[in-house]
N, C-alpha and C positions, 0 to 999 in steps of 0.2 A: 435242566432247561438249556444250559449252554450247549450240551450235546445235540439237542434237537435243533437249536439255532444253527450250529455248525453243519449239521446234515442238510438242513433246508438251504443254507447258503451254498453248499457244495452243489446241490441240484440246480439252483438258479444260475450259478456261474457256469456250470457245464452246459446248460441249455443256451445261455447267452453266447459263450464263445463258439458254440457249434454253428451259430448264425453268421459268423464272420466269413467274409470272402477273402481268402488268404492266398497270396503268391509268395513262394519261397525262392530266394536268390542264393544259390549254393556256390560259394567261392573257395571251398576246401579243395586243395590240390589232390589229384589222384594218388600221388605218392603218400600223402598223409592218410588217405582213406584206406590204403592197403596195409598200413602199419597196424600191428597188434597192440594198439595203445588206446586207452579210453579217452573220450572227449570230455574236457572240463569246460562246460559252457559258461561264459561270463557276460553279464549284461547289467544295465542299470536297473535299480529297484523300481523306478517309476515307469519303465517300459515293458514290464513283464506280462501284462494282461494279454496282449495279442499272441504272445508265445504259447499260451495255453491252447491255442487253436492249431498249433504246429504239430502235426501227427508224425511222430518219429517211429522208425522200425525198432530201434533199440530203446529199452526202458531206461529211465533216467532217475537218479537219486537227487533229491533236493533238500538242502538244509533249511529248516524253519526254526525261528527263534523260540525261546522258552516263554515268551510273553503271552498274555491272554489273547492278543490278536494272532499270535502264532498258532495257538491251539485251534482257532477257527480256520486259519490258513491251511493247517495240515490236513483238515478234512476236505477242503477244496482241492488240494493237490492229490489226495488219494482218489477223489472222484475223477480227476484228470488222468489217472493211471500211473502216477509217479510213486516212487519209493521215498517216504519221508524219513529224514534223519533230523532229530532235534538238536539244536545247538546254535551258537552265534559267536560273533567276535567279542561279545561282552559277557555272555553267561554260558558256561559249559562249552566254550569254544574248543578246547583241546579234546574233550570227550567226544564232542560232535564230529571233529575232524577224524578221530580214530574210527568212529562208527561209519563215517562216510567212506573212508579208504577201505574198510573191511567190506562194505556193501559193494563197492566197485570191483574188488578182487574176487569175492566169493560168489557174487550173483551176476558177474559180467555186465555191470551197469556203466553208463556214463553218469556224469554229475552236472548239476546246474547251480550256479551261485549268482545271486543279486549282489554284486561285489561292493556296492556302497551301502548295503543294509547291515543290520536291520534298522539302524537309527541315524545313518549318515556319518559324516557330512555328505551331502549330495555330490555325486560325481567324484568321490574320493575312494580309490580302490583299497579295500581292506585285504589283509594277507591270506584269507582262507582259501580262495581259489588257487592261488599260486602254490601254497603249501600242499594242497590236495593233489595238484598236478605233479609236484615233485615226488611225494610219497607213493602215489599210484602209478608213477611213470607214464603220465598222460600228456596230452597236448591241450593247451589252452585254445579255446575257440570263441572269439568275440562274436556276440550276437547283437543285432540292432533290429528295431521295429518301428513302424509308423502306421497310423490308421486315420481314416477320415470317413465320416465325421467323428470327432472325438471330444471328450470333455476332459480338460486338464484341471486337476485339483490344485489350484495355485497356492492354497494355504497349507497344503501338506508338505512335509519336509522334502519328500522325493518328487513333488510335482507329478503325482501319478496320472498317467493318461488312461482314460476309460473310453474305449471305443463304443459307439452306439451299437445297438443290435443291428445286424446286417451291414455293418460298416465294411469298407474295403480296407485291407491291411497288407503290408509287405513285411516279411521277415528276411533279414540278411544274415547268412551264416558264414563265418570265416573271413579271411583265410586263417588256418591254424598257426599257432605260435608255440615256441618251445616253453617248457615249464619254467625256465629261469628268466622269462621276460619280465622286465621291470614294471613297477606299478604305473609309471607315467606312460610307457609304451603300450601297456594293456588298455589304459584309459583312452589313449589316442585311437587305438584300433576299434574300441567300442564306439567312440564318437564317429569314426569313419563309417562304421556299419550303420549307425543310426542316420547319418547324413545320406548315405546311399539309399536307404529305405525310403526316406522322405522324397528324394528325387525320383525314385522309381514309382512311388505312389502318385506323384504329380504327372508322370509321363504316360503311364499305362494302367488301365483298369486291372484289378486283381481277378484271378479266376474264381469261379464259384466254389470249387472243391479244394480244400487245403492239400498241398503237395506233401507226400510222404517221402522223406529222404532219411539217410542214416540216422 
């Protein structure tokens, strides 16, 4: 039954995010783009839904927790075309990190981390993304997003933002940071990306078709 629910949820979310009208603001420098280094995408757990509408040319590995919710989430991520690696900062973290680094190296993938997940505290950077960037010799890329209209789950630990179908959304990418960036500096960069996304959303309507970048 859980498998069926996960499959149905994946289909619903895939259809849902396909309706979003997304604009991507790419702030990654050309010098970072030409480096032969994977991108380790870092974002807040509560802002991840609009990111599913971001169509990337490179496939991305994502770490999903071992919880029951994670089992459902993994099916959603598969539906979105991502490579799922199971693990978290609290359960199977080291094993998940090894699997993530292996996937990055062997399959030429980038990686994505909700850096305050899977259980918070909200807006507190856990070490997984930075450790992955160090071991994979990658670059940390802060990601921000904003959408309107949207529903914020105020009782959820991460204050998850759920865009309405056909909502406008903005995704801000970069600039890239070195792997040894501190947790506080990474958090500030993610906050800056989210703030820019919110300002851009207020100033200019998003395009109808999501932009595909690296």
